[in-house]
C-alpha angles and dihedrals in degrees: 000000000000111000118213115246095023126111120247139173103230121193117196135205095240135035117259137196114241128207090267089063095245126114126247142173097204139038132198127200146082110329132214125182113226134185126229090258090052092054102037103021094234136070113239119233094223129060110274139142104317099193139040135184121228110209118197142008129324090260098040120033148117126221118215128193110242092237088062096055109107102171133359113195118189109235128155089179116080110248118245117263128209089195112133099162092276123143134181131209124228105237094213101045102023088228112149116223132197115241089226113077096187122083112208105216099193 
């Protein structure tokens, strides 16, 4: 169970674009569970994802649908990063990716 106010390394099923403009498949930071009403300010009439996890601070965070969470690893210590500003380009799509797959949301 994800505890509100604790730090987690959360991996997700699909890549996401973070506030820094780069793409990631994991985020690390303080987590807070949210309902659909908390995130969108309404309750949908049809069945949908009914929970989300906000990862990070009020000024720097990502919100992930609960159905996209693959792993949540409790970790107060910031995970090591091999990111050195390097990127690579997918030869088929031309999309440029960051070498670091973890978004540090703090």
